[in-house]
C-alpha positions in Angstrom: -17.2 -2.1 3.6 -15.7 -3.9 1.0 -12.5 -5.4 1.7 -10.0 -7.7 0.7 -9.1 -10.5 3.3 -5.5 -9.7 4.6 -5.0 -13.4 5.7 -6.1 -14.6 2.2 -3.9 -11.6 0.8 -1.0 -13.3 3.6 -1.3 -16.8 2.1 -1.9 -15.9 -1.9 1.3 -13.2 -1.4 3.4 -16.4 0.0 2.6 -18.5 -3.8 3.3 -15.6 -5.7 6.4 -15.0 -4.0 7.3 -18.9 -4.7 5.8 -19.4 -8.3 6.1 -16.2 -9.4 9.5 -14.7 -11.1 11.0 -11.4 -9.4 10.6 -8.4 -10.8 8.5 -5.3 -11.0 5.8 -4.0 -13.4 9.1 -2.2 -15.0 10.6 -5.3 -16.1 10.3 -5.4 -19.7 8.0 -8.6 -21.2 10.0 -11.2 -22.4 12.8 -10.5 -20.1 13.7 -12.6 -17.1 14.5 -10.6 -13.9 17.2 -11.9 -11.4 15.9 -13.1 -8.4 15.5 -10.3 -6.3 15.3 -11.0 -2.3 12.7 -9.3 -0.3 13.1 -6.2 1.2 13.9 -7.3 5.1 11.5 -5.0 7.6 14.0 -2.9 9.3 15.7 -1.9 6.0 12.1 0.1 5.1 10.5 3.2 6.4 7.1 3.6 6.2 5.0 6.8 6.1 1.7 8.2 5.3 -0.4 11.9 5.5 -3.3 13.1 5.0 -3.3 15.1 1.3 -4.8 18.1 0.6 -8.1 16.4 -0.7 -9.3 14.7 3.0 -10.7 11.6 1.2 -7.1 10.3 0.3 -3.8 9.6 2.4 -0.8 9.3 0.8 2.1 6.4 1.6 5.3 5.8 1.0 8.4 3.1 1.4 11.7 3.9 1.2 14.2 1.1 1.2 17.7 2.2 3.1 19.6 -0.7 2.4 22.6 -0.9 0.0 20.8 -3.7 -2.4 17.8 -3.3 -4.6 15.0 -5.9 -3.0 11.2 -6.4 -3.2 7.8 -5.6 -1.4 4.1 -7.1 -2.5 3.4 -4.7 -5.0 0.3 -3.7 -3.4 -0.1 -2.2 0.1 -1.7 -3.5 2.7 -3.6 -0.8 4.6 -6.1 -1.1 7.6 -8.0 1.2 9.1 -8.4 1.1 13.1 -10.0 -2.2 14.1 -12.5 -2.7 11.0 -11.9 -5.6 9.6 -9.7 -6.3 5.9 -7.5 -4.1 3.7 -8.6 -1.0 1.2 -8.9 -2.7 -2.4 -6.7 -2.6 -4.7 -7.1 -0.5 -7.8 -6.6 -1.7 -10.6 -8.2 -5.2 -8.9 -4.8 -7.5 -9.1 -3.0 -10.2 -7.1 -0.2 -9.8 -4.5 3.2 -10.0 -6.5 7.1 -8.6 -6.1 7.6 -5.1 -6.8 11.2 -4.0 -6.8 12.5 -0.7 -5.1 16.2 -0.1 -5.8 18.4 1.0 -3.2 17.5 4.4 -1.2 15.0 4.7 -3.8 11.1 5.4 -2.3 7.7 3.9 -3.9 4.7 5.8 -3.8 0.7 4.6 -3.3 -2.5 6.8 -2.3 -5.3 5.3 -1.0 -8.8 6.7 -1.0 -10.5 6.4 2.2 -14.1 7.2 1.3 -15.8 8.7 -2.2 -17.9 11.0 0.0 -17.5 12.8 3.0 -20.8 13.4 3.9 -21.7 9.4 3.3 -24.1 8.2 6.4 -22.5 4.5 6.4 -19.1 6.0 7.1 -17.0 4.3 9.7 -14.8 6.0 12.0 -11.6 5.1 13.2 -8.7 6.9 15.0 -5.5 4.7 13.3 -4.6 3.4 10.0 -1.6 0.7 9.3 0.2 0.7 6.4 2.5 -2.6 5.3 4.8 -3.1 2.7 4.1 -7.0 3.1 0.7 -8.4 4.0 2.8 -11.1 6.2 4.1 -8.2 8.2 2.6 -5.8 10.8 3.4 -2.8 9.4 3.4 0.7 10.8 0.3 2.4 12.9 -0.4 6.2 12.0 -3.1 7.6 14.1 -5.6 10.3 12.6 -3.4 13.0 14.2 -0.4 11.7 13.2 -1.8 11.7 9.6 -2.8 15.3 9.8 -6.5 14.0 10.0 -7.8 15.5 13.6 -9.2 12.9 15.6 -10.5 10.2 12.9 -10.4 9.2 9.7 -13.7 8.3 7.8 -13.8 5.0 6.1 -16.5 3.8 3.4 -15.1 1.1 0.6 -11.5 2.2 0.7 -9.4 1.7 -2.2 -5.2 1.8 -2.6 -3.4 2.0 -5.8 -0.3 -0.3 -6.6 3.1 1.2 -5.5 4.1 3.7 -8.1 7.7 5.3 -8.5 6.1 8.9 -7.6 3.7 10.3 -6.0 2.3 11.4 -9.0 1.8 8.4 -10.9 0.0 7.5 -7.8 -2.5 10.2 -8.0 -3.0 9.0 -11.5 -3.8 5.5 -10.5 -6.3 6.8 -8.2 -7.6 9.1 -10.6 -6.5 12.4 -9.0 -5.0 15.1 -10.5 
């Protein structure tokens, strides 16, 4: 399974938060975004559910604070006891993504390309985090609505998007 190393990602994320201007992809080029603090973990709610397509899990993060704050633009998604995390599509580095007060960001995760793939791994849970330096939340296969197991092989995740439709589009879904 191809994965992105979580520890290396955490280090890269920390470096980017220090070095990069705070803002999201929605910040117009040539403008300076005011620094926006990282979202406190206690103000975020992570959710995940199996989509109608058994190869796709939809995830979201909601900012329950009264201020705009940032999470990493690439959600960290790990699978059971397997090493590593889903690769981002498009390929890119960590960076801040702004979530307005009371707003929700969405991502789509393709866990496996072909359900009949003989090399598929089977896990009983996935863990989702809005920041690679945090533990996140673990969802069992049953909580996801995926039955007893999630099939995993070369998983990919979209960056956070403002809507589920935008996340689906980024993953190449209709």
